[in-house]
N, C-alpha and C positions, 0 to 999 in steps of 0.2 A: 275972387275965389278961383284957386287953382284947379287943375284937372281932377286932383284927388277929391276935392270937395264939391265938384260939379254934380248937379242933380241929373244932368243928361248923360247917357252912356256915350262913349266915344264911338264916332261913326267909323266902321270898318270900310276898307276899300271894296269895291265889288269883286266877286269872283270871277274867273275866267268864264265859267258858264253863264253868269248873269250878263256879262258884257256881250258875249256871242248871241245870247237870246235877244238882247235889245237891237242888235245890229242886223239880225236876219229878217227878211220880209216874211209876213204871214203866209202860212200854207207851204213853206218849204222845209225840207228836212234840215235839222240842226247840224252844223259842222261836227259837233261832238258825236252825235249819233253816227254820222258817216265814218268818223274815226274809229268808233267802237266796231262798226261792221267790218271795216278793213282789218282791224286786229283780229276780230272773230274769224273772218274768212281765212286769214293767215294761219291761224291756230288749227282750223279744220284741215286746211291743206297739209300742214306739217304732219298732222296726226295720220291723215290718209296716206301720205308718202311713207311714214314709218311702219304702219301696218302692212302697206303693199310690199315693202322691202323685206319684212319679216316672212310674209307668205311666199314671196319669190324665192327666198333662200331655203325654205323648207319643203315646198311642194311644186315650185316652178311658177312660170310666167302665165301659164294658161288660165288659171283660176282668177288671177288678178284682171287679166284682159277680159274675161267674161263678165266680171262685175262692172268694169268701165263701160263695155259695150252695151250692156243693159241700159245705161243712162246716156248713150250716144256719144261716147268719148273713147279715146284710146289710151289716155294717160291723164294725170292731174292737170296738165297743161291746157287741155281743151274740154275739161269738165266744167259744166255751169255751176257757179256757187250755189245755185238753188238746190242742187243735188248733193252738196258736200256732206250734210248730216246722214242722208240715206246711204250714200257710198260708204261713209266711214262706219256706220252701223254694221253693214254687211261685212266689210273687211275685218272689222274688230271681232265680229262673231266667229269668223273663220280663224282669226289669230288666236282667240281664247281657246277654241277647240284644239288647235295645234299645240298649245301650251299645256293643256290637261293631260 
């Protein structure tokens, strides 16, 4: 009997996720999760930089510096990724007010 008449479904190759999950030791973060976090952090950083640039052009550097200093940084370069969402929220709120 050929493949078309077979009663068993054709086995598919494992996905990248399945292969990585099988290879990683228990209790460690998955490589896919780390990859997503890196992409997520890069997106936060780009958003922070874009909002900061908009604010600098419209009202000056002082406001942006004050937000970074609140989180122990002077620029996105030395800002801890743990604070990316908070810093972006503050900068975006200022940007939104300026756009209104």
